[in-house]
C-alpha positions as CSV (number, residue, x, y, z in Angstrom):
1,M,49.8,91.2,-12.5
2,L,51.9,89.7,-15.3
3,A,54.1,92.8,-15.2
4,I,54.7,92.3,-11.5
5,L,55.6,88.6,-12.0
6,Q,58.0,89.6,-14.8
7,A,59.5,92.4,-12.7
8,A,60.0,90.0,-9.7
9,G,62.4,87.9,-11.8
10,W,62.8,84.2,-12.3
11,P,62.8,83.1,-8.6
12,I,59.0,84.0,-8.5
13,Y,58.3,81.0,-10.6
14,F,59.3,78.6,-7.8
15,I,56.7,80.3,-5.6
16,L,54.1,80.1,-8.4
17,V,54.6,76.3,-8.8
18,A,54.4,75.9,-5.0
19,S,51.1,77.9,-4.9
20,I,49.6,75.7,-7.7
21,V,50.5,72.5,-5.9
22,A,49.2,73.9,-2.6
23,V,45.8,74.9,-4.2
24,A,45.5,71.4,-5.8
25,I,46.2,69.7,-2.4
26,I,43.8,71.9,-0.5
27,I,41.0,71.2,-3.0
28,E,41.7,67.4,-3.0
29,R,41.9,67.2,0.8
30,A,38.8,69.3,1.3
31,V,36.8,66.9,-0.9
32,S,38.4,63.7,0.6
33,L,38.2,64.7,4.2
34,R,34.5,65.5,4.4
35,R,33.1,64.0,7.6
36,A,30.2,62.3,5.8
37,Q,32.7,60.5,3.5
38,V,35.1,59.4,6.3
39,L,32.7,58.7,9.1
40,P,29.2,58.1,7.7
41,D,26.5,58.5,10.3
42,G,24.9,55.3,11.5
43,L,27.4,53.0,9.8
44,L,28.3,51.2,13.0
45,A,24.7,50.7,14.0
46,L,23.9,49.3,10.5
47,A,26.9,46.9,10.6
48,V,26.0,45.7,14.1
49,Q,22.3,45.2,13.1
50,E,23.3,43.2,10.0
51,Y,25.8,41.1,11.9
52,K,23.2,40.2,14.5
53,Q,20.6,39.3,11.8
54,S,22.7,37.3,9.3
55,G,26.2,37.1,10.7
56,V,29.3,38.1,8.7
57,T,29.0,37.5,4.9
58,S,31.4,38.3,2.1
59,D,28.9,40.7,0.6
60,M,28.6,42.6,3.9
61,L,32.4,42.9,4.2
62,S,32.7,44.1,0.6
63,R,30.1,46.8,1.1
64,L,31.7,47.9,4.3
65,Q,35.2,48.1,2.7
66,A,33.9,50.1,-0.2
67,N,31.8,52.4,1.9
68,S,34.3,54.6,3.7
69,P,37.5,54.6,5.8
70,L,35.4,53.7,8.8
71,G,33.9,50.9,6.9
72,R,37.3,49.5,6.2
73,V,38.1,49.5,9.9
74,L,34.8,47.8,10.8
75,A,35.2,45.2,8.1
76,A,38.7,44.4,9.4
77,G,37.2,43.6,12.8
78,L,34.3,41.6,11.5
79,K,36.6,39.5,9.4
80,N,38.1,38.1,12.6
81,V,34.8,38.0,14.5
82,K,35.3,34.3,15.4
83,S,38.8,35.0,16.8
84,S,39.7,36.3,20.3
85,R,39.2,39.8,21.3
86,E,43.0,40.5,21.1
87,I,43.3,39.2,17.5
88,M,40.2,41.2,16.5
89,K,41.7,44.4,18.0
90,E,45.1,43.7,16.3
91,S,43.4,43.4,12.9
92,I,41.5,46.7,13.5
93,E,44.7,48.5,14.6
94,E,46.6,47.2,11.5
95,T,43.9,48.4,9.1
96,G,43.5,51.6,11.2
97,R,47.2,52.5,10.6
98,A,46.7,52.1,6.8
99,V,43.5,54.2,6.9
100,A,45.3,56.9,9.0
101,H,48.1,57.0,6.4
102,D,45.6,57.4,3.6
103,L,43.8,60.3,5.5
104,E,47.2,62.0,6.0
105,R,48.1,61.8,2.3
106,F,49.6,65.0,0.8
107,L,49.5,66.8,4.2
108,T,53.3,66.6,4.6
109,T,53.7,68.2,1.2
110,L,51.3,71.0,2.2
111,G,53.1,71.6,5.4
112,T,56.4,71.7,3.5
113,I,55.1,74.3,1.2
114,A,53.9,76.4,4.1
115,T,57.4,76.3,5.6
116,A,59.3,76.7,2.4
117,A,57.3,79.4,0.6
118,P,58.6,82.3,2.8
119,L,62.2,81.0,2.3
120,L,61.7,80.9,-1.5
121,G,60.4,84.5,-1.2
122,L,63.5,85.5,0.8
123,F,65.7,83.7,-1.8
124,G,64.1,85.7,-4.6
125,T,64.5,88.9,-2.7
126,V,68.2,88.2,-2.1
127,I,68.7,87.4,-5.7
128,G,66.9,90.6,-6.7
129,M,69.1,92.7,-4.4
130,I,72.3,91.1,-5.7
131,E,71.3,91.8,-9.3
132,L,70.2,95.4,-8.3
133,F,73.4,96.4,-6.6
134,G,75.5,94.5,-9.1
135,S,74.1,96.6,-11.9
136,Q,75.1,99.9,-10.2
137,T,78.1,101.3,-12.1
138,P,80.9,102.5,-9.7
139,G,82.0,106.1,-9.9
140,Q,78.6,107.4,-11.1
141,G,75.8,108.6,-9.0
142,S,72.9,106.2,-8.8
143,D,69.3,107.4,-9.2
144,P,67.6,107.1,-5.8
145,A,64.2,106.6,-7.4
146,A,65.4,103.8,-9.6
147,L,67.1,102.2,-6.6
148,A,63.9,102.4,-4.5
149,H,61.9,100.9,-7.4
150,G,64.4,98.1,-7.8
151,I,64.2,97.3,-4.1
152,S,60.4,97.2,-4.1
153,V,60.5,94.8,-7.1
154,A,62.9,92.6,-5.2
155,L,60.5,92.5,-2.2
156,Y,57.7,91.2,-4.4
157,N,59.2,87.7,-3.9
158,T,59.0,87.9,-0.1
159,A,55.4,89.2,-0.3
160,F,54.3,86.4,-2.7
161,G,56.0,83.8,-0.5
162,I,54.1,85.0,2.6
163,V,50.8,85.1,0.6
164,V,51.3,81.5,-0.4
165,A,52.6,80.3,3.0
166,V,49.8,81.7,5.2
167,P,46.8,79.9,3.6
168,A,48.9,76.7,3.2
169,L,49.7,76.7,6.9
170,V,46.1,77.4,7.9
171,F,44.7,74.6,5.8
172,Y,47.5,72.2,6.9
173,R,46.6,72.8,10.6
174,H,42.9,72.5,9.8
175,F,43.2,69.2,7.9
176,R,45.6,67.8,10.5
177,S,43.1,68.6,13.2
178,N,40.3,66.9,11.2
179,V,42.4,63.8,10.6
180,D,43.3,63.5,14.3
181,S,39.7,63.8,15.4
182,F,38.6,61.3,12.7
183,I,41.1,58.7,13.9
184,V,40.0,59.1,17.5
185,E,36.4,58.6,16.6
186,M,37.2,55.6,14.4
187,E,39.0,54.0,17.3
188,Q,36.0,54.6,19.6
189,Q,33.6,53.1,17.1
190,A,35.9,50.1,16.6
191,I,36.1,49.5,20.3
192,K,32.3,49.5,20.5
193,L,32.2,46.9,17.7
194,V,34.6,44.7,19.6
195,E,32.5,45.0,22.8
196,V,29.3,44.2,20.9
197,V,30.7,41.1,19.2
198,H,32.2,39.8,22.4
199,G,29.0,40.4,24.4
200,E,30.2,43.2,26.5
201,R,27.8,45.7,25.1
202,G,24.2,45.4,23.9
């Protein structure tokens, strides 16, 4: 493997750095975007039950905010429980935008790597071909076997670029889909909270 990397030339190191960053982002997002961590089951029901029993307390709000992204959204609504429905919804929407931004963290970088990795591979291949044909001495016959080997080495960059890009693209789409579904569900639960507080739902 080390011999292949050395043969592929210096452009391969850009792809290696991209692959390391992509793996780190995939691991971090896989841990952070677990459903149980973003949308804990029964959190809305517990918040509503506590609100009906003892009202809104600072301790309750602190626990909700520290619980999960959904908890932050619910806490934002309960902070304005004595305000009008519109003000309560505005507070929830404002916090929801911040939560959505946090959930989308690093996804742009992962998408960029998925797009750029094949281009980095193509760049490495072009550099390799330039060096290969530039090293041919004019007026002398070139060895076809050596030329074929040089071309195959140059193509290592393209192959590595695709190998990095495909998993990065798959995980980017997967995480993006998860974030979108989480945001929709948080909106639905926040609406339920507003309706309960304002007596429109039991």
